[in-house]
Steps between C-alpha positions, in 0.01 A plus 500: 500500500765720670613201709527289187706766318734534799560125513553489125751787519698329778499173308622673183784670691606167650500336158702789353767479771514123477542520124825694545682185607318275256615678185738292296868557566474690830668371815452635852819630658326564832307199636272699732633339817878549518781720370698211357693618195523859628757690706497832685775755444521573873471137611708405802499133406292196413129551565522880526311689229495836675158673481358239260267249666225262395132589521343155506143622455582695184775259388714808453831660591412749774741791524547640855243257642435565869704819522353796688368779278732801500793305644842538342571224249773421249469449126588165347513310175370143456664342197481167318784254526471440125587739217266566209549655156189485278167448675153619590452558872160556661407576856226657706557756772274669753569791733411457865451768762827561680788725403831537683761759591659685340223497234185462706345804328608423140309324225561125521800374307663172391641354180545201271864466394650298215845439352629537858877453514812596691510510881177330610538623859470858377170688545437588227681268257584582139194426286203622300187574703130517432387733777209401725327792669169666570572847357261570207680497165387852419669646809865578434744659743670412827401191700355334191459120513290384204459140388651473154776760528846384394796527735848412376701421813870539429694782337660251262163393354284652228218417260286661231145626551257718306464840663335835458693738719597318818205255495433171328280535191434213253490763222813680618861500385756233583725599789798299618498565873386377837192534723171644372141536623183405315155655527346171387356241740231514765545319829201351680401645840701401807389158621432363150728275298693642204642284221838599360705341228841549344598340171876498452703395196858487623666836438278582203165602646275516807128577524322608820130433555268598784153344527515400134619837364840553340648793693864513383743341256879511498766362270877455472591440865874545545769505767833679477807286561815706479456720193262261324119471509391135514151342493330457837330173419434315825481513877284414797147616576430684825223658709552815704402574858490876534323617817147395395304188594388295201438150367649326194342181368448282190857566386561297187729502202510373144850474360532591132736398225774752430354577156134502610279777365324724755168354613360845579355633178485867591 
């Protein structure tokens, strides 16, 4: 019986992952075997994607593949050649074992960036970020890297979130500001796949989800140009490499009409 249940569980997981790319309207932007359509901020030329390599067995992007644990590495940003405005993006990520100097003793850290714009060789570029990290959501303080936190990268950018004090709270008050942490969201143990999703409606709204749970919402994304605040409505999508070995796979997107209503009910 136990053997049967194990086989059934594995089969169900395979069906669930396969279904991600079968849902109507979604298109893969990573084919599982090449980095065509992507560029690295620190690239030295054609065919150089910095620390981003292909893991053929997992059909995944393998960050820092083959590098010696504890060795000194550089950060990088892998971004799409195409810009996006309104969309739903899904991907899976999984932490692996190795960490690198100068953060070999920190919680693991990475990020999913959107509305990336400006100098694309800059690390980090101007954008909105859904943090990826293994710090528990309930632990606030220094060296916090929690999946679902919002980082606004660029002093000329801002957005609105609901906050109670200095933390995100869906029952809090509207604050027009920048980065904020959320206590919501539970990451799976290291070595297991996590499913993350962002639903973005131009400059109007973005919704972050981790393993099916809504962990943060933001609205009214803006950028300051001169003395005027203008909508931040589009940009590229990017994946961070930040001193921790991990895999990204099943990266797919569904582009939405400009006036589409949010598909996430809560």
